[in-house]
Jmol script that loads the backbone (N, CA, C; Angstrom):
load data "model"
ATOM      1  N   LEU A   1      -2.778  -0.428 -10.063  1.00  0.00           N
ATOM      2  CA  LEU A   1      -1.497  -0.090 -10.543  1.00  0.00           C
ATOM      3  C   LEU A   1      -0.504  -1.203 -10.454  1.00  0.00           C
ATOM      4  N   HIS A   2      -0.655  -2.005  -9.381  1.00  0.00           N
ATOM      5  CA  HIS A   2       0.340  -3.044  -9.098  1.00  0.00           C
ATOM      6  C   HIS A   2       0.241  -4.219 -10.094  1.00  0.00           C
ATOM      7  N   HIS A   3      -0.663  -4.080 -11.132  1.00  0.00           N
ATOM      8  CA  HIS A   3      -0.706  -5.086 -12.166  1.00  0.00           C
ATOM      9  C   HIS A   3      -0.191  -4.434 -13.480  1.00  0.00           C
ATOM     10  N   LEU A   4       0.252  -3.257 -13.467  1.00  0.00           N
ATOM     11  CA  LEU A   4       0.598  -2.564 -14.675  1.00  0.00           C
ATOM     12  C   LEU A   4       2.123  -2.213 -14.753  1.00  0.00           C
ATOM     13  N   ASP A   5       2.619  -1.983 -15.938  1.00  0.00           N
ATOM     14  CA  ASP A   5       3.957  -1.473 -16.125  1.00  0.00           C
ATOM     15  C   ASP A   5       3.804   0.022 -15.845  1.00  0.00           C
ATOM     16  N   LEU A   6       4.317   0.440 -14.713  1.00  0.00           N
ATOM     17  CA  LEU A   6       4.172   1.861 -14.291  1.00  0.00           C
ATOM     18  C   LEU A   6       4.831   2.867 -15.220  1.00  0.00           C
ATOM     19  N   ASN A   7       5.882   2.424 -15.852  1.00  0.00           N
ATOM     20  CA  ASN A   7       6.594   3.328 -16.804  1.00  0.00           C
ATOM     21  C   ASN A   7       5.677   3.690 -17.976  1.00  0.00           C
ATOM     22  N   GLN A   8       4.722   2.799 -18.313  1.00  0.00           N
ATOM     23  CA  GLN A   8       3.747   3.102 -19.353  1.00  0.00           C
ATOM     24  C   GLN A   8       2.489   3.651 -18.780  1.00  0.00           C
ATOM     25  N   ALA A   9       2.023   3.115 -17.701  1.00  0.00           N
ATOM     26  CA  ALA A   9       0.676   3.485 -17.172  1.00  0.00           C
ATOM     27  C   ALA A   9       0.660   4.939 -16.610  1.00  0.00           C
ATOM     28  N   ILE A  10       1.674   5.321 -15.830  1.00  0.00           N
ATOM     29  CA  ILE A  10       1.599   6.612 -15.203  1.00  0.00           C
ATOM     30  C   ILE A  10       1.546   7.790 -16.229  1.00  0.00           C
ATOM     31  N   PRO A  11       2.394   7.782 -17.280  1.00  0.00           N
ATOM     32  CA  PRO A  11       2.218   8.803 -18.274  1.00  0.00           C
ATOM     33  C   PRO A  11       0.810   8.829 -18.945  1.00  0.00           C
ATOM     34  N   GLN A  12       0.236   7.629 -19.104  1.00  0.00           N
ATOM     35  CA  GLN A  12      -1.093   7.569 -19.707  1.00  0.00           C
ATOM     36  C   GLN A  12      -2.188   8.134 -18.774  1.00  0.00           C
ATOM     37  N   ILE A  13      -2.020   7.861 -17.499  1.00  0.00           N
ATOM     38  CA  ILE A  13      -2.966   8.433 -16.465  1.00  0.00           C
ATOM     39  C   ILE A  13      -2.779   9.940 -16.529  1.00  0.00           C
ATOM     40  N   ARG A  14      -1.584  10.392 -16.585  1.00  0.00           N
ATOM     41  CA  ARG A  14      -1.318  11.847 -16.670  1.00  0.00           C
ATOM     42  C   ARG A  14      -2.025  12.485 -17.858  1.00  0.00           C
ATOM     43  N   ARG A  15      -1.941  11.741 -19.015  1.00  0.00           N
ATOM     44  CA  ARG A  15      -2.454  12.237 -20.262  1.00  0.00           C
ATOM     45  C   ARG A  15      -3.999  12.379 -20.264  1.00  0.00           C
ATOM     46  N   VAL A  16      -4.688  11.341 -19.606  1.00  0.00           N
ATOM     47  CA  VAL A  16      -6.164  11.299 -19.719  1.00  0.00           C
ATOM     48  C   VAL A  16      -6.766  12.068 -18.505  1.00  0.00           C
ATOM     49  N   LEU A  17      -6.058  12.294 -17.486  1.00  0.00           N
ATOM     50  CA  LEU A  17      -6.673  12.961 -16.267  1.00  0.00           C
ATOM     51  C   LEU A  17      -6.823  14.442 -16.595  1.00  0.00           C
ATOM     52  N   LYS A  18      -7.963  14.979 -16.385  1.00  0.00           N
ATOM     53  CA  LYS A  18      -8.173  16.392 -16.593  1.00  0.00           C
ATOM     54  C   LYS A  18      -7.316  17.220 -15.676  1.00  0.00           C
ATOM     55  N   PRO A  19      -6.903  18.448 -16.040  1.00  0.00           N
ATOM     56  CA  PRO A  19      -6.012  19.223 -15.179  1.00  0.00           C
ATOM     57  C   PRO A  19      -6.571  19.455 -13.769  1.00  0.00           C
ATOM     58  N   SER A  20      -7.880  19.462 -13.609  1.00  0.00           N
ATOM     59  CA  SER A  20      -8.505  19.637 -12.262  1.00  0.00           C
ATOM     60  C   SER A  20      -8.904  18.296 -11.690  1.00  0.00           C
ATOM     61  N   GLY A  21      -8.604  17.218 -12.428  1.00  0.00           N
ATOM     62  CA  GLY A  21      -9.003  15.844 -11.958  1.00  0.00           C
ATOM     63  C   GLY A  21      -8.178  15.302 -10.788  1.00  0.00           C
ATOM     64  N   THR A  22      -8.688  14.340 -10.204  1.00  0.00           N
ATOM     65  CA  THR A  22      -8.108  13.645  -9.070  1.00  0.00           C
ATOM     66  C   THR A  22      -8.100  12.178  -9.358  1.00  0.00           C
ATOM     67  N   ALA A  23      -6.991  11.511  -9.072  1.00  0.00           N
ATOM     68  CA  ALA A  23      -6.915  10.057  -9.115  1.00  0.00           C
ATOM     69  C   ALA A  23      -6.673   9.529  -7.708  1.00  0.00           C
ATOM     70  N   LEU A  24      -7.312   8.418  -7.438  1.00  0.00           N
ATOM     71  CA  LEU A  24      -7.208   7.791  -6.086  1.00  0.00           C
ATOM     72  C   LEU A  24      -6.916   6.268  -6.294  1.00  0.00           C
ATOM     73  N   PHE A  25      -5.896   5.842  -5.697  1.00  0.00           N
ATOM     74  CA  PHE A  25      -5.571   4.426  -5.789  1.00  0.00           C
ATOM     75  C   PHE A  25      -5.216   3.815  -4.428  1.00  0.00           C
ATOM     76  N   LEU A  26      -5.701   2.599  -4.215  1.00  0.00           N
ATOM     77  CA  LEU A  26      -5.283   1.835  -3.037  1.00  0.00           C
ATOM     78  C   LEU A  26      -4.459   0.657  -3.504  1.00  0.00           C
ATOM     79  N   GLU A  27      -3.173   0.618  -3.065  1.00  0.00           N
ATOM     80  CA  GLU A  27      -2.217  -0.323  -3.601  1.00  0.00           C
ATOM     81  C   GLU A  27      -1.394  -1.037  -2.533  1.00  0.00           C
ATOM     82  N   PRO A  28      -0.977  -2.229  -2.746  1.00  0.00           N
ATOM     83  CA  PRO A  28      -0.120  -2.937  -1.808  1.00  0.00           C
ATOM     84  C   PRO A  28       1.297  -2.483  -1.873  1.00  0.00           C
ATOM     85  N   MET A  29       1.986  -2.417  -0.729  1.00  0.00           N
ATOM     86  CA  MET A  29       3.388  -2.105  -0.675  1.00  0.00           C
ATOM     87  C   MET A  29       4.222  -3.404  -0.720  1.00  0.00           C
ATOM     88  N   GLY A  30       5.448  -3.309  -1.177  1.00  0.00           N
ATOM     89  CA  GLY A  30       6.307  -4.514  -1.317  1.00  0.00           C
ATOM     90  C   GLY A  30       7.609  -4.452  -0.509  1.00  0.00           C
ATOM     91  N   CYS A  31       7.665  -3.733   0.573  1.00  0.00           N
ATOM     92  CA  CYS A  31       8.934  -3.648   1.317  1.00  0.00           C
ATOM     93  C   CYS A  31       8.954  -4.445   2.580  1.00  0.00           C
ATOM     94  N   ASN A  32       7.898  -4.950   3.081  1.00  0.00           N
ATOM     95  CA  ASN A  32       7.841  -5.690   4.346  1.00  0.00           C
ATOM     96  C   ASN A  32       8.255  -7.122   4.177  1.00  0.00           C
ATOM     97  N   PRO A  33       9.378  -7.554   4.749  1.00  0.00           N
ATOM     98  CA  PRO A  33       9.846  -8.975   4.576  1.00  0.00           C
ATOM     99  C   PRO A  33       8.843  -9.964   5.108  1.00  0.00           C
ATOM    100  N   LEU A  34       8.112  -9.699   6.102  1.00  0.00           N
ATOM    101  CA  LEU A  34       7.112 -10.687   6.567  1.00  0.00           C
ATOM    102  C   LEU A  34       5.905 -10.806   5.615  1.00  0.00           C
ATOM    103  N   ILE A  35       5.476  -9.681   5.156  1.00  0.00           N
ATOM    104  CA  ILE A  35       4.353  -9.734   4.111  1.00  0.00           C
ATOM    105  C   ILE A  35       4.844 -10.367   2.851  1.00  0.00           C
ATOM    106  N   ASN A  36       6.037 -10.110   2.445  1.00  0.00           N
ATOM    107  CA  ASN A  36       6.592 -10.715   1.262  1.00  0.00           C
ATOM    108  C   ASN A  36       6.771 -12.270   1.422  1.00  0.00           C
ATOM    109  N   ALA A  37       7.151 -12.677   2.673  1.00  0.00           N
ATOM    110  CA  ALA A  37       7.255 -14.122   2.891  1.00  0.00           C
ATOM    111  C   ALA A  37       5.876 -14.783   2.795  1.00  0.00           C
ATOM    112  N   TRP A  38       4.800 -14.103   3.365  1.00  0.00           N
ATOM    113  CA  TRP A  38       3.423 -14.615   3.142  1.00  0.00           C
ATOM    114  C   TRP A  38       2.998 -14.635   1.691  1.00  0.00           C
ATOM    115  N   ARG A  39       3.447 -13.680   0.920  1.00  0.00           N
ATOM    116  CA  ARG A  39       3.066 -13.652  -0.504  1.00  0.00           C
ATOM    117  C   ARG A  39       3.801 -14.862  -1.204  1.00  0.00           C
ATOM    118  N   ARG A  40       5.007 -15.159  -0.856  1.00  0.00           N
ATOM    119  CA  ARG A  40       5.711 -16.299  -1.445  1.00  0.00           C
ATOM    120  C   ARG A  40       5.032 -17.641  -1.037  1.00  0.00           C
ATOM    121  N   LEU A  41       4.561 -17.750   0.159  1.00  0.00           N
ATOM    122  CA  LEU A  41       3.888 -18.927   0.676  1.00  0.00           C
ATOM    123  C   LEU A  41       2.484 -19.129   0.094  1.00  0.00           C
ATOM    124  N   THR A  42       1.917 -18.092  -0.434  1.00  0.00           N
ATOM    125  CA  THR A  42       0.506 -18.188  -0.960  1.00  0.00           C
ATOM    126  C   THR A  42       0.401 -17.660  -2.387  1.00  0.00           C
ATOM    127  N   PRO A  43       1.149 -18.206  -3.296  1.00  0.00           N
ATOM    128  CA  PRO A  43       1.174 -17.672  -4.689  1.00  0.00           C
ATOM    129  C   PRO A  43      -0.154 -17.845  -5.383  1.00  0.00           C
ATOM    130  N   ASN A  44      -1.028 -18.826  -4.876  1.00  0.00           N
ATOM    131  CA  ASN A  44      -2.288 -19.003  -5.507  1.00  0.00           C
ATOM    132  C   ASN A  44      -3.277 -17.851  -5.210  1.00  0.00           C
ATOM    133  N   LEU A  45      -2.956 -16.892  -4.341  1.00  0.00           N
ATOM    134  CA  LEU A  45      -3.817 -15.804  -3.977  1.00  0.00           C
ATOM    135  C   LEU A  45      -3.550 -14.566  -4.834  1.00  0.00           C
ATOM    136  N   ARG A  46      -2.648 -14.668  -5.708  1.00  0.00           N
ATOM    137  CA  ARG A  46      -2.350 -13.527  -6.575  1.00  0.00           C
ATOM    138  C   ARG A  46      -2.072 -14.003  -8.033  1.00  0.00           C
ATOM    139  N   THR A  47      -1.926 -13.021  -8.901  1.00  0.00           N
ATOM    140  CA  THR A  47      -1.651 -13.281 -10.314  1.00  0.00           C
ATOM    141  C   THR A  47      -0.163 -13.049 -10.588  1.00  0.00           C
ATOM    142  N   VAL A  48       0.260 -13.611 -11.664  1.00  0.00           N
ATOM    143  CA  VAL A  48       1.714 -13.504 -12.012  1.00  0.00           C
ATOM    144  C   VAL A  48       2.208 -12.073 -12.327  1.00  0.00           C
ATOM    145  N   ASP A  49       1.298 -11.246 -12.684  1.00  0.00           N
ATOM    146  CA  ASP A  49       1.680  -9.869 -13.060  1.00  0.00           C
ATOM    147  C   ASP A  49       1.687  -8.861 -11.851  1.00  0.00           C
ATOM    148  N   GLU A  50       1.410  -9.383 -10.716  1.00  0.00           N
ATOM    149  CA  GLU A  50       1.367  -8.510  -9.550  1.00  0.00           C
ATOM    150  C   GLU A  50       2.767  -7.962  -9.142  1.00  0.00           C
ATOM    151  N   HIS A  51       2.832  -6.715  -8.788  1.00  0.00           N
ATOM    152  CA  HIS A  51       4.097  -6.050  -8.414  1.00  0.00           C
ATOM    153  C   HIS A  51       3.733  -5.077  -7.322  1.00  0.00           C
ATOM    154  N   PRO A  52       3.753  -5.472  -5.987  1.00  0.00           N
ATOM    155  CA  PRO A  52       3.479  -4.531  -4.901  1.00  0.00           C
ATOM    156  C   PRO A  52       4.503  -3.326  -5.059  1.00  0.00           C
ATOM    157  N   LEU A  53       4.017  -2.158  -4.774  1.00  0.00           N
ATOM    158  CA  LEU A  53       4.777  -0.971  -5.015  1.00  0.00           C
ATOM    159  C   LEU A  53       5.995  -0.870  -4.051  1.00  0.00           C
ATOM    160  N   LEU A  54       7.031  -0.278  -4.597  1.00  0.00           N
ATOM    161  CA  LEU A  54       8.235  -0.016  -3.845  1.00  0.00           C
ATOM    162  C   LEU A  54       8.441   1.492  -3.838  1.00  0.00           C
ATOM    163  N   PRO A  55       9.326   2.015  -2.953  1.00  0.00           N
ATOM    164  CA  PRO A  55       9.556   3.450  -2.905  1.00  0.00           C
ATOM    165  C   PRO A  55       9.943   4.050  -4.249  1.00  0.00           C
ATOM    166  N   ASP A  56      10.707   3.349  -5.113  1.00  0.00           N
ATOM    167  CA  ASP A  56      11.042   3.829  -6.421  1.00  0.00           C
ATOM    168  C   ASP A  56       9.801   4.043  -7.307  1.00  0.00           C
ATOM    169  N   ASP A  57       8.802   3.126  -7.055  1.00  0.00           N
ATOM    170  CA  ASP A  57       7.520   3.278  -7.858  1.00  0.00           C
ATOM    171  C   ASP A  57       6.843   4.656  -7.448  1.00  0.00           C
ATOM    172  N   LEU A  58       6.816   4.905  -6.139  1.00  0.00           N
ATOM    173  CA  LEU A  58       6.212   6.118  -5.659  1.00  0.00           C
ATOM    174  C   LEU A  58       6.934   7.326  -6.207  1.00  0.00           C
ATOM    175  N   GLU A  59       8.224   7.254  -6.274  1.00  0.00           N
ATOM    176  CA  GLU A  59       8.975   8.348  -6.875  1.00  0.00           C
ATOM    177  C   GLU A  59       8.686   8.586  -8.298  1.00  0.00           C
ATOM    178  N   LEU A  60       8.489   7.519  -9.029  1.00  0.00           N
ATOM    179  CA  LEU A  60       8.106   7.606 -10.474  1.00  0.00           C
ATOM    180  C   LEU A  60       6.731   8.317 -10.567  1.00  0.00           C
ATOM    181  N   ILE A  61       5.814   7.917  -9.740  1.00  0.00           N
ATOM    182  CA  ILE A  61       4.472   8.521  -9.756  1.00  0.00           C
ATOM    183  C   ILE A  61       4.636  10.014  -9.409  1.00  0.00           C
ATOM    184  N   ARG A  62       5.465  10.331  -8.349  1.00  0.00           N
ATOM    185  CA  ARG A  62       5.626  11.717  -7.928  1.00  0.00           C
ATOM    186  C   ARG A  62       6.262  12.499  -9.037  1.00  0.00           C
ATOM    187  N   SER A  63       7.139  11.927  -9.881  1.00  0.00           N
ATOM    188  CA  SER A  63       7.732  12.649 -10.947  1.00  0.00           C
ATOM    189  C   SER A  63       6.723  13.159 -11.951  1.00  0.00           C
ATOM    190  N   HIS A  64       5.587  12.442 -12.111  1.00  0.00           N
ATOM    191  CA  HIS A  64       4.508  12.843 -13.013  1.00  0.00           C
ATOM    192  C   HIS A  64       3.409  13.621 -12.245  1.00  0.00           C
ATOM    193  N   PHE A  65       3.300  13.377 -10.986  1.00  0.00           N
ATOM    194  CA  PHE A  65       2.242  14.040 -10.187  1.00  0.00           C
ATOM    195  C   PHE A  65       2.880  14.606  -8.879  1.00  0.00           C
ATOM    196  N   PRO A  66       3.482  15.734  -8.965  1.00  0.00           N
ATOM    197  CA  PRO A  66       4.123  16.337  -7.830  1.00  0.00           C
ATOM    198  C   PRO A  66       3.223  16.537  -6.642  1.00  0.00           C
ATOM    199  N   THR A  67       1.913  16.530  -6.809  1.00  0.00           N
ATOM    200  CA  THR A  67       1.023  16.765  -5.749  1.00  0.00           C
ATOM    201  C   THR A  67       0.604  15.381  -5.044  1.00  0.00           C
ATOM    202  N   LEU A  68       1.298  14.368  -5.374  1.00  0.00           N
ATOM    203  CA  LEU A  68       1.039  13.031  -4.808  1.00  0.00           C
ATOM    204  C   LEU A  68       0.959  13.141  -3.242  1.00  0.00           C
ATOM    205  N   HIS A  69      -0.184  12.664  -2.715  1.00  0.00           N
ATOM    206  CA  HIS A  69      -0.342  12.598  -1.277  1.00  0.00           C
ATOM    207  C   HIS A  69      -0.559  11.084  -0.992  1.00  0.00           C
ATOM    208  N   SER A  70       0.294  10.531  -0.028  1.00  0.00           N
ATOM    209  CA  SER A  70       0.159   9.132   0.300  1.00  0.00           C
ATOM    210  C   SER A  70      -0.185   8.971   1.749  1.00  0.00           C
ATOM    211  N   ARG A  71      -0.954   7.940   2.032  1.00  0.00           N
ATOM    212  CA  ARG A  71      -1.273   7.614   3.371  1.00  0.00           C
ATOM    213  C   ARG A  71      -1.170   6.054   3.511  1.00  0.00           C
ATOM    214  N   TYR A  72      -0.574   5.626   4.606  1.00  0.00           N
ATOM    215  CA  TYR A  72      -0.129   4.220   4.715  1.00  0.00           C
ATOM    216  C   TYR A  72      -0.938   3.538   5.809  1.00  0.00           C
ATOM    217  N   PHE A  73      -1.273   2.281   5.640  1.00  0.00           N
ATOM    218  CA  PHE A  73      -2.173   1.534   6.482  1.00  0.00           C
ATOM    219  C   PHE A  73      -1.669   0.085   6.705  1.00  0.00           C
ATOM    220  N   CYS A  74      -1.994  -0.477   7.830  1.00  0.00           N
ATOM    221  CA  CYS A  74      -1.792  -1.914   8.135  1.00  0.00           C
ATOM    222  C   CYS A  74      -0.320  -2.304   8.248  1.00  0.00           C
ATOM    223  N   LEU A  75       0.187  -2.091   9.387  1.00  0.00           N
ATOM    224  CA  LEU A  75       1.484  -2.642   9.779  1.00  0.00           C
ATOM    225  C   LEU A  75       1.296  -3.521  10.986  1.00  0.00           C
ATOM    226  N   ALA A  76       1.182  -2.957  12.176  1.00  0.00           N
ATOM    227  CA  ALA A  76       0.922  -3.772  13.345  1.00  0.00           C
ATOM    228  C   ALA A  76      -0.438  -4.480  13.266  1.00  0.00           C
ATOM    229  N   ALA A  77      -1.416  -3.879  12.674  1.00  0.00           N
ATOM    230  CA  ALA A  77      -2.723  -4.378  12.620  1.00  0.00           C
ATOM    231  C   ALA A  77      -2.797  -5.764  11.961  1.00  0.00           C
ATOM    232  N   LEU A  78      -1.920  -6.110  11.157  1.00  0.00           N
ATOM    233  CA  LEU A  78      -1.839  -7.387  10.529  1.00  0.00           C
ATOM    234  C   LEU A  78      -1.720  -8.501  11.601  1.00  0.00           C
ATOM    235  N   ALA A  79      -1.189  -8.226  12.743  1.00  0.00           N
ATOM    236  CA  ALA A  79      -1.004  -9.216  13.780  1.00  0.00           C
ATOM    237  C   ALA A  79      -2.338  -9.654  14.350  1.00  0.00           C
ATOM    238  N   ALA A  80      -3.411  -8.940  14.058  1.00  0.00           N
ATOM    239  CA  ALA A  80      -4.720  -9.396  14.580  1.00  0.00           C
ATOM    240  C   ALA A  80      -5.286 -10.508  13.725  1.00  0.00           C
ATOM    241  N   ALA A  81      -4.827 -10.706  12.548  1.00  0.00           N
ATOM    242  CA  ALA A  81      -5.375 -11.644  11.647  1.00  0.00           C
ATOM    243  C   ALA A  81      -5.567 -13.090  12.211  1.00  0.00           C
ATOM    244  N   PRO A  82      -4.627 -13.614  12.933  1.00  0.00           N
ATOM    245  CA  PRO A  82      -4.885 -14.952  13.527  1.00  0.00           C
ATOM    246  C   PRO A  82      -6.024 -15.046  14.487  1.00  0.00           C
ATOM    247  N   PHE A  83      -6.550 -13.945  14.941  1.00  0.00           N
ATOM    248  CA  PHE A  83      -7.585 -13.931  15.937  1.00  0.00           C
ATOM    249  C   PHE A  83      -8.893 -13.549  15.326  1.00  0.00           C
ATOM    250  N   LEU A  84      -8.990 -13.588  14.001  1.00  0.00           N
ATOM    251  CA  LEU A  84     -10.185 -13.156  13.278  1.00  0.00           C
ATOM    252  C   LEU A  84     -11.488 -13.724  13.797  1.00  0.00           C
ATOM    253  N   ASN A  85     -11.581 -14.935  14.068  1.00  0.00           N
ATOM    254  CA  ASN A  85     -12.805 -15.573  14.496  1.00  0.00           C
ATOM    255  C   ASN A  85     -12.853 -15.791  15.993  1.00  0.00           C
ATOM    256  N   THR A  86     -12.254 -14.904  16.757  1.00  0.00           N
ATOM    257  CA  THR A  86     -12.330 -14.951  18.215  1.00  0.00           C
ATOM    258  C   THR A  86     -12.918 -13.660  18.750  1.00  0.00           C
ATOM    259  N   PRO A  87     -13.322 -13.704  20.023  1.00  0.00           N
ATOM    260  CA  PRO A  87     -13.851 -12.444  20.665  1.00  0.00           C
ATOM    261  C   PRO A  87     -12.742 -11.415  20.793  1.00  0.00           C
ATOM    262  N   MET A  88     -11.536 -11.866  20.730  1.00  0.00           N
ATOM    263  CA  MET A  88     -10.322 -10.906  20.960  1.00  0.00           C
ATOM    264  C   MET A  88     -10.101 -10.022  19.701  1.00  0.00           C
ATOM    265  N   PHE A  89     -10.659 -10.415  18.577  1.00  0.00           N
ATOM    266  CA  PHE A  89     -10.289  -9.781  17.324  1.00  0.00           C
ATOM    267  C   PHE A  89     -10.516  -8.253  17.282  1.00  0.00           C
ATOM    268  N   GLN A  90     -11.680  -7.887  17.579  1.00  0.00           N
ATOM    269  CA  GLN A  90     -12.122  -6.465  17.420  1.00  0.00           C
ATOM    270  C   GLN A  90     -11.291  -5.561  18.416  1.00  0.00           C
ATOM    271  N   PRO A  91     -11.230  -5.901  19.729  1.00  0.00           N
ATOM    272  CA  PRO A  91     -10.430  -5.051  20.582  1.00  0.00           C
ATOM    273  C   PRO A  91      -8.940  -5.043  20.237  1.00  0.00           C
ATOM    274  N   LEU A  92      -8.414  -6.242  19.837  1.00  0.00           N
ATOM    275  CA  LEU A  92      -7.047  -6.247  19.427  1.00  0.00           C
ATOM    276  C   LEU A  92      -6.815  -5.424  18.180  1.00  0.00           C
ATOM    277  N   LEU A  93      -7.641  -5.563  17.244  1.00  0.00           N
ATOM    278  CA  LEU A  93      -7.492  -4.802  15.994  1.00  0.00           C
ATOM    279  C   LEU A  93      -7.499  -3.299  16.266  1.00  0.00           C
ATOM    280  N   ALA A  94      -8.442  -2.894  17.074  1.00  0.00           N
ATOM    281  CA  ALA A  94      -8.590  -1.422  17.440  1.00  0.00           C
ATOM    282  C   ALA A  94      -7.305  -0.917  18.056  1.00  0.00           C
ATOM    283  N   THR A  95      -6.771  -1.728  18.974  1.00  0.00           N
ATOM    284  CA  THR A  95      -5.418  -1.335  19.673  1.00  0.00           C
ATOM    285  C   THR A  95      -4.331  -1.262  18.640  1.00  0.00           C
ATOM    286  N   LEU A  96      -4.208  -2.301  17.770  1.00  0.00           N
ATOM    287  CA  LEU A  96      -3.096  -2.314  16.779  1.00  0.00           C
ATOM    288  C   LEU A  96      -3.296  -1.201  15.751  1.00  0.00           C
ATOM    289  N   GLN A  97      -4.548  -0.746  15.434  1.00  0.00           N
ATOM    290  CA  GLN A  97      -4.750   0.301  14.540  1.00  0.00           C
ATOM    291  C   GLN A  97      -4.280   1.636  15.119  1.00  0.00           C
ATOM    292  N   ARG A  98      -4.565   1.769  16.393  1.00  0.00           N
ATOM    293  CA  ARG A  98      -4.021   2.958  17.088  1.00  0.00           C
ATOM    294  C   ARG A  98      -2.515   2.953  17.016  1.00  0.00           C
ATOM    295  N   LEU A  99      -1.870   1.830  17.297  1.00  0.00           N
ATOM    296  CA  LEU A  99      -0.406   1.736  17.183  1.00  0.00           C
ATOM    297  C   LEU A  99       0.050   2.097  15.755  1.00  0.00           C
ATOM    298  N   ASP A 100      -0.639   1.602  14.784  1.00  0.00           N
ATOM    299  CA  ASP A 100      -0.289   1.899  13.387  1.00  0.00           C
ATOM    300  C   ASP A 100      -0.325   3.378  13.121  1.00  0.00           C
ATOM    301  N   ARG A 101      -1.281   4.116  13.621  1.00  0.00           N
ATOM    302  CA  ARG A 101      -1.351   5.541  13.414  1.00  0.00           C
ATOM    303  C   ARG A 101      -0.076   6.201  13.938  1.00  0.00           C
ATOM    304  N   THR A 102       0.438   5.783  15.039  1.00  0.00           N
ATOM    305  CA  THR A 102       1.658   6.321  15.562  1.00  0.00           C
ATOM    306  C   THR A 102       2.892   5.854  14.730  1.00  0.00           C
ATOM    307  N   LEU A 103       2.982   4.521  14.527  1.00  0.00           N
ATOM    308  CA  LEU A 103       4.143   4.050  13.747  1.00  0.00           C
ATOM    309  C   LEU A 103       4.212   4.614  12.368  1.00  0.00           C
ATOM    310  N   LEU A 104       3.053   4.636  11.686  1.00  0.00           N
ATOM    311  CA  LEU A 104       3.064   5.003  10.235  1.00  0.00           C
ATOM    312  C   LEU A 104       3.103   6.577  10.104  1.00  0.00           C
ATOM    313  N   SER A 105       3.210   7.292  11.201  1.00  0.00           N
ATOM    314  CA  SER A 105       3.483   8.736  11.091  1.00  0.00           C
ATOM    315  C   SER A 105       4.957   8.932  10.865  1.00  0.00           C
ATOM    316  N   ILE A 106       5.817   7.942  10.987  1.00  0.00           N
ATOM    317  CA  ILE A 106       7.266   8.021  10.829  1.00  0.00           C
ATOM    318  C   ILE A 106       7.557   7.647   9.433  1.00  0.00           C
ATOM    319  N   PRO A 107       8.030   8.570   8.598  1.00  0.00           N
ATOM    320  CA  PRO A 107       8.311   8.350   7.154  1.00  0.00           C
ATOM    321  C   PRO A 107       9.145   7.089   6.835  1.00  0.00           C
ATOM    322  N   GLN A 108      10.154   6.779   7.657  1.00  0.00           N
ATOM    323  CA  GLN A 108      11.003   5.707   7.404  1.00  0.00           C
ATOM    324  C   GLN A 108      10.298   4.321   7.586  1.00  0.00           C
ATOM    325  N   ILE A 109       9.251   4.313   8.320  1.00  0.00           N
ATOM    326  CA  ILE A 109       8.467   3.069   8.606  1.00  0.00           C
ATOM    327  C   ILE A 109       7.342   2.854   7.548  1.00  0.00           C
ATOM    328  N   GLN A 110       6.872   3.953   6.980  1.00  0.00           N
ATOM    329  CA  GLN A 110       5.756   3.886   6.050  1.00  0.00           C
ATOM    330  C   GLN A 110       5.874   2.831   4.909  1.00  0.00           C
ATOM    331  N   PRO A 111       7.066   2.679   4.242  1.00  0.00           N
ATOM    332  CA  PRO A 111       7.120   1.690   3.230  1.00  0.00           C
ATOM    333  C   PRO A 111       6.900   0.203   3.676  1.00  0.00           C
ATOM    334  N   PHE A 112       6.989   0.009   4.957  1.00  0.00           N
ATOM    335  CA  PHE A 112       6.783  -1.399   5.435  1.00  0.00           C
ATOM    336  C   PHE A 112       5.281  -1.701   5.723  1.00  0.00           C
ATOM    337  N   SER A 113       4.454  -0.736   5.439  1.00  0.00           N
ATOM    338  CA  SER A 113       2.978  -1.008   5.650  1.00  0.00           C
ATOM    339  C   SER A 113       2.534  -1.972   4.512  1.00  0.00           C
ATOM    340  N   TRP A 114       1.312  -2.508   4.646  1.00  0.00           N
ATOM    341  CA  TRP A 114       0.733  -3.374   3.655  1.00  0.00           C
ATOM    342  C   TRP A 114       0.156  -2.548   2.558  1.00  0.00           C
ATOM    343  N   ILE A 115      -0.512  -1.467   2.914  1.00  0.00           N
ATOM    344  CA  ILE A 115      -1.322  -0.663   1.929  1.00  0.00           C
ATOM    345  C   ILE A 115      -0.873   0.779   1.936  1.00  0.00           C
ATOM    346  N   VAL A 116      -0.918   1.338   0.709  1.00  0.00           N
ATOM    347  CA  VAL A 116      -0.769   2.805   0.542  1.00  0.00           C
ATOM    348  C   VAL A 116      -1.964   3.239  -0.264  1.00  0.00           C
ATOM    349  N   VAL A 117      -2.520   4.376   0.205  1.00  0.00           N
ATOM    350  CA  VAL A 117      -3.622   5.023  -0.519  1.00  0.00           C
ATOM    351  C   VAL A 117      -2.998   6.279  -1.047  1.00  0.00           C
ATOM    352  N   MET A 118      -3.076   6.428  -2.406  1.00  0.00           N
ATOM    353  CA  MET A 118      -2.460   7.606  -3.089  1.00  0.00           C
ATOM    354  C   MET A 118      -3.493   8.438  -3.741  1.00  0.00           C
ATOM    355  N   LYS A 119      -3.381   9.729  -3.544  1.00  0.00           N
ATOM    356  CA  LYS A 119      -4.273  10.713  -4.218  1.00  0.00           C
ATOM    357  C   LYS A 119      -3.304  11.650  -4.958  1.00  0.00           C
ATOM    358  N   PHE A 120      -3.730  11.890  -6.231  1.00  0.00           N
ATOM    359  CA  PHE A 120      -2.977  12.817  -7.057  1.00  0.00           C
ATOM    360  C   PHE A 120      -3.888  13.382  -8.128  1.00  0.00           C
TER     361      PHE A 120
END
end "model"
wireframe off; spacefill off
backbone 0.3
color backbone group
C-alpha cells in the first residue's frame, strides 16, 4: 500500500474484496523521526513512490473498512540492529521485543513503530 495512491487504491480493494474476504497488509509507518532520518540518509534503499503510512492513512482505510484491526511492531527492537553480527544480538532483541509489547500497547505510541500489520 505504501507505493500506491491510497485515495484510489482503498476503494478498489473494497470493490474487489468479497464481502466475507479478508485483506492483510504489512506496511511501514512514517511517524518516527529517527526512522525518517534513517530513510533520508539511505534513499537508495527505497523507491521514489514510497509513502510510509501516517495516522490519516489509517483513518482513510478505516473509513472504507470499519473492521480494520492494526497491530504495531518494532520500536525499541530497532536498537538491536547495530549488534546484528554479535553474540549480544539475540538476547538483546528478545529483551527489546518484550519492551515493544508493553510500549506498543499504548495507542499514542503505536504510530511511532516501524511496522503496522493491518487486517480488514
